[in-house]
C-alpha positions, 0 to 999 in steps of 0.5 A: 535254118538262119539261111532261110530266115535270112532269105524270108527277111530279104524277100520281106524287105524287097516287097515292102521297099517296092514303089506302088504305082500312083494309080494304085494309090488313088482313093477311087472306091467312091468315084469312077473316072471316064475318058471320053474321046470325042470326034465327028462322023468324018475323021482323018488319019490324025484323028483316028490315030489320036483315037487308037492312042488314047484307047490303048494308052488308058486301056493298057496301063489302067487295066486293073482299074478298068477290071474293077470299074473304076476307069473306062474308056468311051468313044463319043460321035458328037454328030449324032443328035443324042450326042450333041449337048457335049459340044456345049457341056465341054466347050469342044471346038475339035476332037477332044480327049476328056477326063470326067470324075463322076461320083453318085452318077454325077460328073464333079470334075472334067479335064480337057486334055489339050495337048493331044494334038501336039503330041500325036506324031510322037507315040511315046510322048502321046502315051506319056501325056495321058497316063500322066494326066489320068494318074494326076486326075486319079490323085486329086481328091 
C-alpha cells in the first residue's frame, strides 16, 4: 500500500514539475494570431521554400492553437487586385511573413519577421526563428 502511494505521489510530482510550453501559457482567448505569408504571382525557388517553411513551422508547432482557432496561417498573393492594399498596409517591399494580432475583428498589432530571408538557407534556424517569434508574439499582451 505504501509502495502504491509512493508511486502515485512521484507521478504527481513529475506532472506538476513539467514545464508548460510558452504558447500554452498565452492568454489568447480574446484574440487571434494570423500568420500571413505575402507573395507575388512569380515566385523563385527561395520564395516558395520560405512559404513552405513558414507554413510548416507554424502548423506543426502550434497545431493545438490552430485547432482551437487561436492561430491561423494564410498565404496571400498581393498581385491580386483585392490584396494590393496589403502592400501599403504593411509597407511590403518583398515576400514577407507577418504576424497579426486580431481582437474583436480588428488588427491591433503586427510584426514583420524581417529575418526570414537571412535564415532561408538553414531550415533549423528558420524554424527556430519563426517559432520563437510566434511564442513571443503570443506572450505579448
